[in-house]
C-alpha positions as CSV (number, residue, x, y, z in Angstrom):
1,M,34.9,13.1,-31.0
2,N,36.7,11.1,-28.3
3,Q,38.9,8.3,-29.6
4,P,38.1,4.9,-28.1
5,L,40.5,3.3,-25.7
6,N,42.7,0.5,-26.9
7,N,41.8,-1.6,-23.8
8,C,38.1,-1.3,-22.8
9,M,38.1,-0.2,-19.2
10,K,35.1,-1.3,-17.2
11,I,33.3,1.1,-14.8
12,L,30.8,0.2,-12.1
13,M,28.7,3.3,-11.4
14,V,26.8,3.4,-8.2
15,L,23.7,5.6,-7.9
16,E,21.8,5.8,-4.6
17,A,18.4,6.1,-6.3
18,E,16.0,4.6,-8.8
19,F,17.4,4.5,-12.3
20,P,16.4,5.6,-14.8
21,P,15.8,8.5,-15.1
22,D,18.7,10.7,-14.0
23,E,19.7,13.1,-16.8
24,R,23.2,13.8,-15.5
25,V,24.1,10.2,-14.9
26,E,22.7,9.2,-18.4
27,K,24.8,11.9,-20.0
28,E,27.9,10.8,-18.3
29,I,27.3,7.2,-19.3
30,K,26.8,8.1,-22.9
31,S,30.0,10.2,-22.9
32,L,32.0,7.3,-21.4
33,L,30.5,4.8,-23.8
34,D,31.4,7.0,-26.8
35,A,35.0,7.2,-25.4
36,G,35.3,3.4,-25.4
37,F,34.6,2.5,-21.8
38,H,32.2,-0.2,-20.7
39,V,29.6,0.9,-18.0
40,T,27.5,-1.0,-15.5
41,I,25.3,0.9,-13.1
42,A,24.2,-0.3,-9.7
43,A,21.0,1.2,-8.2
44,Y,18.4,0.2,-5.7
45,T,14.7,-0.2,-6.7
46,R,11.6,0.3,-4.7
47,K,9.4,-0.5,-7.7
48,G,10.3,-4.1,-8.4
49,L,12.2,-3.3,-11.6
50,P,14.3,-6.0,-13.2
51,E,17.5,-7.1,-11.3
52,K,19.5,-6.9,-14.5
53,Q,18.7,-5.0,-17.6
54,A,20.6,-4.1,-20.8
55,V,19.9,-0.5,-21.9
56,R,21.4,1.4,-24.9
57,G,24.8,-0.2,-24.6
58,Y,25.2,-0.4,-20.8
59,V,23.9,-2.7,-18.0
60,I,21.8,-1.8,-15.0
61,C,22.0,-4.0,-11.9
62,R,19.3,-3.4,-9.3
63,R,18.5,-4.7,-5.8
64,Q,15.2,-4.3,-4.1
65,I,15.4,-2.1,-1.0
66,S,12.8,-2.3,1.8
67,E,10.9,0.8,2.9
68,I,12.4,0.7,6.4
69,L,15.9,0.5,5.0
70,Y,15.2,3.2,2.5
71,K,14.0,5.6,5.2
72,S,17.0,4.8,7.4
73,S,19.3,6.4,4.8
74,A,19.0,9.8,6.5
75,A,20.8,8.3,9.5
76,I,23.4,6.5,7.4
77,L,26.4,7.7,9.6
78,L,24.7,6.5,12.8
79,H,24.1,2.8,12.1
80,P,25.6,0.1,9.8
81,F,22.4,-1.3,8.2
82,Y,22.2,0.9,5.2
83,F,25.9,0.6,4.5
84,R,25.6,-3.1,4.9
85,F,22.9,-3.3,2.2
86,W,25.2,-1.5,-0.3
87,Y,28.3,-3.4,0.7
88,R,26.6,-6.8,0.1
89,F,25.0,-5.6,-3.2
90,L,28.2,-4.2,-4.7
91,D,30.3,-7.1,-3.4
92,S,28.1,-9.5,-5.2
93,I,28.6,-7.6,-8.5
94,L,32.3,-7.2,-8.1
95,A,32.9,-10.8,-7.0
96,S,31.3,-12.1,-10.2
97,E,32.8,-9.7,-12.8
98,K,36.0,-7.8,-13.1
99,F,36.0,-4.0,-13.1
100,D,38.6,-1.3,-13.2
101,V,36.8,1.7,-11.7
102,I,34.1,2.2,-9.1
103,H,32.3,5.5,-9.7
104,I,30.2,6.7,-6.8
105,H,27.5,9.3,-7.4
106,D,27.1,11.7,-4.4
107,L,28.8,11.5,-1.1
108,P,26.9,9.0,1.1
109,L,28.3,5.8,-0.4
110,A,31.9,7.1,-0.7
111,K,32.8,4.9,2.3
112,T,31.5,1.8,0.6
113,G,33.1,2.8,-2.7
114,Y,36.4,3.1,-0.9
115,Q,36.0,-0.3,0.7
116,M,35.2,-1.9,-2.6
117,A,38.2,-0.1,-4.3
118,V,40.6,-1.5,-1.7
119,R,39.0,-5.0,-1.7
120,Y,39.1,-5.4,-5.5
121,G,42.0,-3.1,-6.5
122,L,39.9,-0.5,-8.3
123,K,40.2,3.2,-9.0
124,L,37.7,5.3,-7.0
125,V,35.8,8.2,-8.6
126,C,33.6,10.3,-6.3
127,D,31.1,12.3,-8.3
128,Q,29.6,15.2,-6.2
129,H,26.2,16.4,-7.5
130,E,26.1,18.7,-4.4
131,Y,28.5,20.2,-2.0
132,Y,27.0,17.6,0.3
133,S,28.1,18.6,3.8
134,N,27.0,22.2,3.1
135,W,23.7,21.1,1.5
136,I,22.3,18.4,3.8
137,V,22.2,20.5,6.9
138,R,19.7,22.8,5.3
139,T,17.3,20.1,4.1
140,R,13.9,20.0,5.7
141,H,14.2,16.5,7.0
142,Y,17.4,17.5,8.9
143,N,15.6,20.4,10.5
144,T,12.8,18.5,12.1
145,F,13.1,17.6,15.8
146,T,14.4,14.0,15.0
147,G,16.4,15.4,12.1
148,R,18.3,17.8,14.3
149,I,19.3,15.0,16.6
150,I,20.5,12.9,13.6
151,R,22.3,16.0,12.3
152,F,24.1,16.6,15.6
153,F,25.6,13.1,15.6
154,S,26.3,13.0,11.8
155,N,29.6,14.7,11.0
156,W,29.3,15.0,7.3
157,M,32.2,17.4,7.0
158,K,34.6,14.9,8.6
159,Y,33.2,12.1,6.4
160,E,33.5,14.2,3.3
161,K,37.2,15.1,4.0
162,K,38.1,11.5,4.9
163,Y,36.8,9.8,1.8
164,L,37.1,12.4,-0.9
165,R,40.8,12.8,-0.1
166,R,41.1,9.0,-0.7
167,A,39.5,9.1,-4.2
168,D,41.6,8.9,-7.3
169,M,39.3,11.5,-9.0
170,V,36.7,13.8,-7.6
171,I,34.0,15.4,-9.9
172,T,32.1,18.6,-9.0
173,V,29.6,20.7,-10.9
174,D,31.3,24.0,-11.2
175,E,34.9,25.5,-11.3
176,S,34.2,27.8,-8.3
177,L,32.9,24.8,-6.3
178,R,36.0,22.9,-7.4
179,N,38.1,25.7,-5.9
180,L,36.1,25.4,-2.6
181,Y,36.8,21.7,-2.4
182,I,40.5,22.4,-2.9
183,E,40.5,25.1,-0.2
184,K,38.2,23.6,2.4
185,V,38.3,19.9,1.9
186,R,42.0,20.0,0.9
187,I,41.6,17.8,-2.2
188,S,44.6,17.9,-4.5
189,S,43.9,20.1,-7.5
190,S,45.4,17.5,-9.8
191,K,42.6,15.0,-9.0
192,I,39.5,17.2,-9.0
193,L,37.6,18.5,-12.1
194,S,34.4,20.3,-12.8
195,L,31.6,18.9,-14.9
196,P,28.8,21.5,-15.3
197,N,25.4,19.9,-15.9
198,T,24.8,21.6,-19.2
199,P,22.2,20.3,-21.7
200,S,23.1,18.0,-24.6
201,A,23.2,19.7,-27.9
202,G,19.9,19.6,-29.7
203,N,17.9,18.6,-26.6
204,F,16.7,22.2,-26.1
205,D,15.7,23.8,-29.4
206,M,12.5,24.3,-31.4
207,R,12.8,20.9,-33.1
208,Q,11.9,19.3,-29.8
209,V,8.8,21.4,-29.2
210,D,5.2,19.9,-29.2
211,P,2.9,22.7,-30.5
212,K,0.0,21.2,-28.6
213,V,1.6,22.3,-25.3
214,A,1.7,25.9,-26.5
215,D,-1.9,25.6,-27.6
216,K,-3.0,24.7,-24.0
217,F,-1.8,28.0,-22.8
218,A,-2.6,30.3,-25.7
219,G,-3.5,33.8,-24.6
220,R,-1.7,33.5,-21.2
221,F,1.5,35.3,-20.1
222,I,3.5,32.3,-18.7
223,L,6.0,32.2,-15.9
224,F,7.6,28.8,-15.7
225,Y,9.6,26.9,-13.0
226,A,10.7,23.3,-13.2
227,G,12.7,21.5,-10.5
228,G,12.7,20.6,-6.9
229,L,9.8,21.7,-4.8
230,D,10.8,22.8,-1.3
231,H,11.1,25.8,1.0
232,L,14.5,26.7,-0.4
233,R,13.4,27.4,-4.0
234,G,11.5,30.6,-3.4
235,I,8.2,29.3,-4.9
236,D,6.1,30.7,-2.1
237,F,7.1,34.3,-2.6
238,V,6.7,33.9,-6.4
239,V,3.2,32.7,-5.9
240,E,2.4,35.7,-3.7
241,S,4.0,38.0,-6.2
242,V,2.0,36.5,-9.1
243,A,-1.2,36.8,-7.1
244,R,-0.5,40.6,-6.9
245,L,0.6,40.8,-10.5
246,K,-2.7,39.6,-11.9
247,N,-4.0,43.1,-11.2
248,E,-1.4,44.4,-13.8
249,I,-1.3,41.3,-16.1
250,E,-4.8,39.8,-16.3
251,N,-3.7,36.8,-18.3
252,I,-0.6,35.9,-16.1
253,L,-0.1,32.2,-15.3
254,F,2.6,30.7,-13.1
255,L,3.3,27.1,-14.2
256,I,5.1,24.9,-11.7
257,A,6.6,21.5,-12.7
258,G,8.2,19.1,-10.3
259,K,7.5,16.4,-7.7
260,E,5.7,17.4,-4.5
261,N,6.8,15.8,-1.2
262,K,5.3,15.5,2.3
263,A,7.1,18.5,3.5
264,F,6.0,20.9,0.7
265,K,2.5,21.0,-0.8
266,L,1.4,23.5,-3.3
267,D,-2.3,23.6,-3.0
268,P,-2.3,25.1,0.5
269,L,0.2,27.7,-0.7
270,I,-1.9,28.6,-3.7
271,R,-5.1,28.9,-1.6
272,K,-3.3,31.0,1.0
273,F,-2.5,33.7,-1.6
274,H,-5.8,33.3,-3.5
275,A,-3.8,32.4,-6.6
276,E,-6.0,29.6,-8.0
277,D,-6.7,31.5,-11.2
278,C,-3.1,32.5,-11.9
279,T,-1.0,29.5,-10.7
280,R,-1.1,25.9,-11.9
281,Y,0.8,22.9,-10.8
282,I,1.4,20.4,-13.6
283,G,3.4,17.7,-11.8
284,W,6.7,16.3,-12.9
285,V,7.6,16.9,-16.6
286,P,9.9,14.4,-18.3
287,L,13.0,15.8,-19.9
288,D,11.8,15.1,-23.5
289,Q,8.7,17.2,-22.8
290,L,10.4,20.1,-20.9
291,P,11.5,22.0,-24.1
292,S,7.8,22.3,-25.0
293,Y,6.9,24.0,-21.7
294,V,9.9,26.3,-21.9
295,A,9.0,27.3,-25.4
296,A,5.4,28.1,-24.3
297,S,6.7,30.4,-21.5
298,H,7.5,34.1,-21.6
299,I,9.8,34.1,-18.5
300,C,11.6,31.3,-16.8
301,I,12.6,31.5,-13.2
302,F,14.9,30.1,-10.5
303,V,15.0,32.2,-7.3
304,P,16.5,30.0,-4.5
305,R,17.8,31.1,-1.2
306,A,21.4,32.4,-1.6
307,D,22.6,31.5,1.9
308,N,25.0,28.7,1.4
309,L,28.3,27.9,-0.4
310,E,26.9,25.5,-2.9
311,I,24.1,27.7,-4.3
312,N,26.4,30.7,-4.6
313,N,29.1,28.7,-6.5
314,T,27.0,26.8,-9.1
315,I,24.8,27.5,-12.1
316,A,21.7,25.3,-12.2
317,T,21.1,23.2,-15.3
318,K,17.8,24.9,-15.8
319,I,19.5,28.2,-16.5
320,F,21.4,26.7,-19.4
321,Q,18.2,25.0,-20.6
322,Y,16.3,28.3,-20.5
323,A,19.1,30.1,-22.4
324,A,19.2,27.4,-25.1
325,M,15.5,28.2,-25.8
326,G,16.1,31.9,-25.8
327,K,13.9,32.8,-22.8
328,P,14.3,35.7,-20.4
329,V,15.4,34.5,-16.9
330,I,14.8,35.8,-13.5
331,V,17.1,34.5,-10.8
332,S,17.8,35.2,-7.1
333,E,21.0,36.9,-5.9
334,A,22.8,33.6,-5.8
335,R,26.2,34.7,-7.0
336,K,27.2,32.5,-9.9
337,M,23.7,32.5,-11.5
338,K,23.3,36.3,-10.9
339,E,26.6,36.9,-12.6
340,F,25.9,34.6,-15.5
341,V,22.4,36.1,-16.2
342,E,23.4,39.8,-15.7
343,N,26.8,39.7,-17.4
344,N,25.2,38.0,-20.5
345,H,22.1,40.3,-20.3
346,L,19.7,37.3,-20.2
347,G,17.3,38.8,-17.7
348,F,17.2,40.0,-14.1
349,S,18.1,39.0,-10.5
350,V,16.1,39.8,-7.5
351,K,16.7,39.2,-3.8
352,F,15.2,36.0,-2.4
353,G,11.8,36.9,-0.9
354,D,11.5,40.3,-2.5
355,I,7.9,40.2,-3.7
356,S,7.9,43.7,-5.1
357,G,11.3,43.3,-6.8
358,F,10.2,40.1,-8.5
359,G,7.0,41.8,-9.7
360,E,9.0,44.8,-11.1
361,A,11.3,42.4,-13.1
362,V,8.3,40.6,-14.6
363,L,6.6,43.9,-15.5
364,K,9.7,45.2,-17.3
365,I,9.7,42.2,-19.6
366,Y,5.9,42.2,-20.0
367,R,5.7,45.9,-20.9
368,D,8.7,45.9,-23.3
369,P,8.7,43.1,-25.8
370,A,12.0,44.4,-27.2
371,I,13.7,43.1,-24.0
372,A,12.6,39.5,-24.7
373,D,13.6,39.8,-28.3
374,S,17.1,41.0,-27.5
375,I,17.5,38.3,-24.9
376,K,16.6,35.6,-27.4
377,L,19.3,36.6,-29.8
378,R,22.0,36.7,-27.1
379,A,20.8,33.6,-25.2
380,V,20.9,31.2,-28.1
381,E,24.4,32.3,-29.1
382,I,25.7,32.0,-25.6
383,A,24.0,28.6,-25.0
384,R,26.1,27.1,-27.9
385,K,29.2,27.5,-25.7
386,Y,27.5,25.6,-22.8
387,T,26.5,22.2,-24.3
388,W,27.4,18.9,-22.6
389,E,29.4,17.9,-25.7
390,E,31.8,20.8,-25.0
391,T,31.8,20.9,-21.2
392,S,32.3,17.2,-20.7
393,L,35.6,17.0,-22.6
394,P,37.7,17.5,-19.4
395,F,35.7,14.7,-17.8
396,I,36.7,12.2,-20.4
397,S,40.3,13.5,-20.4
398,G,40.4,13.1,-16.7
399,Y,39.2,9.6,-16.9
400,K,41.8,8.6,-19.5
401,Q,44.5,10.3,-17.5
402,M,43.5,8.5,-14.4
403,M,43.5,5.1,-16.2
404,S,46.8,5.7,-18.0
């Protein structure tokens, strides 16, 4: 266990979202609290949540954001209004209470974090949940007619280099992505560390399982996906493949968990492939219920496009979660996830969009129960090495070194 600091350093974390929930942020907060730091988190709210709230040893400060201002965030680099909202909000917190560190989650508010760090003499931590400049240009809202205009005038790569180089510490989600930041963004290797988003020990095991969930799907052969719902995740070709597989596996059922959005709706997709009897959308599943759905499944999947730097250099949290529950996994050809799954013999990889290849992988597991049995034994053992308690140690060490 981390030894507490002699002097309690105070951290202001900034999250450009509603909070809670955010699993990664909550895990970071817990690790920092356990190490003796004090943590306050600043977040906006669109739901009228309390302006100030004490939660499990830390404090949440919120400010209501208007719908117009919220929607303007996509054009953050083109006008000052969104930055101005955050500047005033954070300035009001820092003017009334002394902090040692400002910790910015994700790239957009790095500029404001830097301004606050200079104004109040703080250390600046930039915590990158995505390789932002590489990710945002592929999002659907940046590829609409209006979005392409905004994208043309929004130089995220230049912004990324400018502010991440000024940070005292940069956090990324994988060692190979850390190497990309060193090479492409020219961040000093001494101030960047990787913090994989692995599950907390004990969060994904059979003790967390509600048997009622398994009872709902008794007699079905379950394929399960949980996560973001968009055109980059491969959900459409999986639905088409499952619609074909029902001729081979009569009881097959593809369960999809996540939040729909305006740009990606599941019902039209399901109807398109006549998959109403073999596909079910169950909405967003809270973290504490997720193990029950994984346990009820026979195969867990994540088959995103593998056409960008970030997806090829990271392992999604869900892969570790599936492994912790001993489930066979099917992934796309995204490099890091493919290597992790194949080298550890946890399942199969298929090319994005390969309907037949995906079907063949499912049938291999369906027809040979011994495959799933052997995967379960290996996966649980491997997963023990990839718990948050283990992989977060460099994060705390980096914080202490920065503060010394």
